[in-house]
C-alpha positions in Angstrom: 0.0 0.0 0.0 1.2 3.4 -0.8 1.6 6.0 1.9 0.4 9.5 1.4 2.9 12.2 2.4 1.4 15.5 3.5 2.6 18.6 1.6 4.8 20.8 4.0 3.8 23.9 2.1 0.1 23.2 2.2 -0.7 25.9 4.8 1.2 28.5 2.6 -1.0 27.7 -0.4 -4.2 27.8 1.6 -3.2 31.2 3.2 -2.5 32.7 -0.3 -5.8 31.5 -1.6 -7.6 32.9 1.3 -5.8 36.2 1.1 -6.7 36.4 -2.6 -10.3 35.6 -1.9 -10.6 38.3 0.8 -8.9 41.0 -1.3 -11.1 40.4 -4.4 -14.2 40.5 -2.3 -13.4 43.8 -0.7 -14.0 45.8 -3.9 -17.4 44.2 -4.3 -18.4 44.6 -0.7 -18.9 48.4 -1.1 -22.0 47.8 -3.3 -21.7 51.0 -5.3 -19.7 52.0 -8.3 -17.3 54.8 -8.5 -18.8 58.0 -9.8 -17.5 59.8 -12.8 -17.2 63.5 -13.3 -20.6 65.4 -13.2 -21.7 66.5 -16.6 -23.6 69.8 -17.1 -27.2 69.6 -18.1 -27.8 70.7 -21.7 -30.8 72.7 -22.6 -32.3 71.6 -25.9 -33.6 74.5 -28.1 -37.3 74.5 -28.8 -38.6 72.8 -31.9 -39.1 75.0 -34.9 -42.7 75.9 -35.8 -44.4 73.7 -38.4 -44.8 75.1 -41.8 -48.1 74.0 -43.4 -48.4 74.5 -47.1 -51.9 74.8 -48.5 -53.0 72.1 -50.9 -54.3 73.3 -54.3 -57.3 71.4 -55.5 -58.1 71.2 -59.1 -61.8 72.2 -59.7 -62.2 69.8 -62.6 -61.6 66.8 -60.4 -64.4 65.4 -58.4 -63.8 65.2 -54.7 -64.4 61.9 -52.9 -67.3 61.7 -50.5 -66.6 62.6 -47.0 -67.8 60.0 -44.4 -68.7 61.5 -41.0 -66.7 60.0 -38.1 -69.9 59.0 -36.2 -70.8 56.3 -38.7 -69.7 52.7 -38.0 -67.0 51.2 -40.2 -69.4 48.6 -41.5 -71.8 51.3 -42.8 -69.1 53.0 -44.9 -69.2 52.6 -48.7 -66.2 53.4 -50.8 -66.5 56.5 -52.9 -66.2 56.0 -56.6 -64.8 58.8 -58.7 -66.8 59.7 -61.8 -64.6 59.7 -64.9 -65.0 62.8 -67.1 -65.5 61.8 -70.7 -66.2 64.1 -73.6 -67.0 61.5 -76.3 -69.0 58.3 -75.9 -67.1 55.0 -75.8 -66.7 53.2 -79.1 -68.5 49.8 -79.4 -66.2 46.9 -79.9 -65.8 45.8 -83.5 -67.1 42.4 -84.5 -64.5 39.8 -85.2 -65.2 39.6 -88.9 -64.4 43.4 -89.5 -61.1 43.3 -87.8 -58.0 43.0 -89.9 -56.0 39.8 -89.3 -52.6 40.5 -87.6 -50.9 38.2 -90.1 -51.5 35.2 -92.1 -50.9 31.8 -90.6 -47.6 30.3 -91.5 -47.5 27.4 -93.9 -46.4 24.1 -92.6 -43.1 24.1 -94.6 -42.1 27.5 -93.2 -43.0 26.7 -89.6 -40.5 23.8 -89.4 -37.0 24.9 -88.5 -34.1 24.0 -90.7 -32.1 21.0 -89.4 -28.8 22.1 -90.9 -26.9 25.3 -90.2 -25.5 26.0 -93.6 -26.0 27.9 -96.8 -26.5 25.9 -99.9 -23.7 27.4 -102.0 -20.9 27.1 -99.4 -22.0 23.8 -97.7 -19.7 21.6 -99.8 -16.7 24.0 -99.4 -17.1 24.3 -95.6 -17.5 20.6 -95.2 -14.3 20.0 -97.1 -12.5 22.6 -95.0 -13.7 21.0 -91.7 -12.6 17.5 -92.9 -9.1 18.9 -93.8 -8.8 20.5 -90.4 -9.8 17.2 -88.7 -7.2 15.3 -90.8 -4.5 17.8 -89.8 -5.4 17.4 -86.1 -5.4 13.6 -86.3 -2.0 13.8 -88.0 -0.6 16.0 -85.2 -2.0 13.5 -82.6 -0.4 10.6 -84.4 3.0 12.2 -84.0 2.6 12.5 -80.2 4.1 9.7 -78.0 1.2 9.1 -75.5 3.5 7.0 -73.1 5.8 10.0 -72.4 3.1 12.5 -71.6 2.3 13.7 -68.1 -1.2 13.1 -66.7 -2.3 16.6 -67.6 -1.1 16.2 -71.2 -2.7 12.8 -71.4 -6.0 14.3 -70.4 -5.5 17.0 -73.1 -4.7 14.3 -75.7 -7.9 12.4 -74.8 -10.0 15.6 -75.0 -8.6 16.3 -78.5 -9.6 12.7 -79.6 -13.1 13.2 -78.2 -13.4 16.5 -80.1 -12.4 14.9 -83.3 -15.0 12.1 -82.8 -17.8 14.6 -81.9 -16.9 16.7 -85.0 -17.2 13.7 -87.2 -20.7 13.0 -85.7 -21.7 16.6 -86.2 -20.6 16.4 -89.9 -22.8 13.4 -90.4 -25.7 15.3 -88.9 -24.9 18.2 -91.2 -24.3 20.6 -88.3 -21.4 22.3 -89.9 -21.1 25.2 -87.3 -20.7 22.8 -84.4 -18.4 20.5 -86.4 -16.2 23.5 -87.3 -16.0 24.6 -83.6 -15.0 21.1 -82.4 -12.4 20.7 -85.2 -10.8 24.0 -84.4 -10.5 23.1 -80.7 -9.1 19.7 -81.5 -6.4 21.2 -83.8 -5.5 23.8 -81.2 -4.9 21.1 -78.5 -3.0 18.9 -81.0 -0.6 21.7 -81.9 0.5 22.3 -78.3 1.2 18.7 -77.4 4.9 17.6 -77.6 5.8 15.5 -80.5 8.2 12.5 -80.8 
């Protein structure tokens, strides 16, 4: 069994703690806070008089009805202003007399065109896109995929996907989208390091 040895300085520690407790309580025992310097009382100036501007009422307008205060809120009826009109209202025109806004579109005109091309330049632009795709594929074939870093391998794969999507857009005759994809693929293929 282990024997507990009393601390020889225990009474010193207890005395210090008691002294600290007593001195911290002395400030709170007074029960009132220290007063600051007295401030002089300030006299506020009187408020300026109110300026009331008269309201000019136009004689041509009709005034709303004034409801006396003695009436109950349920007995009140809202005042309706009477509009002043010099000419009588026009009767609505029958449907047959109205002019049609425009003629209905023919079924051929209503359908949107599926291709984004002009007939004269469609063949020329398709050839240019195919040439750009061939150049991009040639550039990618000269790249050694095994020596590329992970980032460059991702760029290589993106260029391959752009070429594939451009070919699909060409088959769907969407030449604008195909040209955009072919341009992006050739830009990526040009910056990749070659063998």
